[in-house]
N, C-alpha and C positions, 0 to 999 in steps of 0.2 A: 204907525198905529199900534198901540199896545192892546193885546188881547187878554181877556180873563177866561180861564177855563172854568165853566160851570159844572161840567160833569164829564168824566172819562171812564170808560169800562172796556176792558179787553178780555174776552173769553175765546175758547177755540171756535165757537160758532157765531160770534158777533163781536164787533168793535163799534163803540158809540163815542162820539165826541161832540160836545156842545160848548160853543164859545160866545163871548159877548164883547163888543168893542164899539167905539165911536168912529164914525166915518169922518172924512174931511169936511162934510156938510153938517156936522154936529148931530147926526142921526145916531140913535142907539141901534145897533145891528146884532141880531141873534142869528147864529149860524150853527146848524146841526148836520151831522153826517153819520149814518149807520151803514155798516157793511158786514156781509157774512152770510152763512147758510140760513140762519134764522130770518134774516131780512128777505132772502129769496123765497122762503116758505110763505111769508106773509104777503109780499108785494110782487112776487114773480120776477124780481131782478135782484142781483146781489148787492146793490147799493141804493140808498135812499137819502136824498138831501132835502133840507128844509130851512127856510129863513123867515125872519120877521123883522121889519124895520119900524122903529118908532121915530116920528118926526120930533124936532127939538121942542115944540110947544107941548107935546105929550110927555117928553122926558122931564120937563119942568115940573110936572105934577108930582113926580117922585120926591122932590125936595120938600113939599108940603106934607105929603103922606108920612115921610120918615123924619120930619122935623129937622131938615138939614139946611145949612146955609148954601145958597146957590154958588157954584164954583168952588165949593169946599171939599 
């Protein structure tokens, strides 16, 4: 699975990474991870993970929105 990095930030008090990739079931998967002192100040723990999954039929809507050919 090939991942695309959407956002990456590294500072002394926080590190943030956000990636996007397709699963073996053709789902579009968003994966985010924050770690550091700033995260602990907000969430009470030093790390915070978050994900979002789009099913294939929802991913197909992007082709129309962005005027793309499916599979292209």
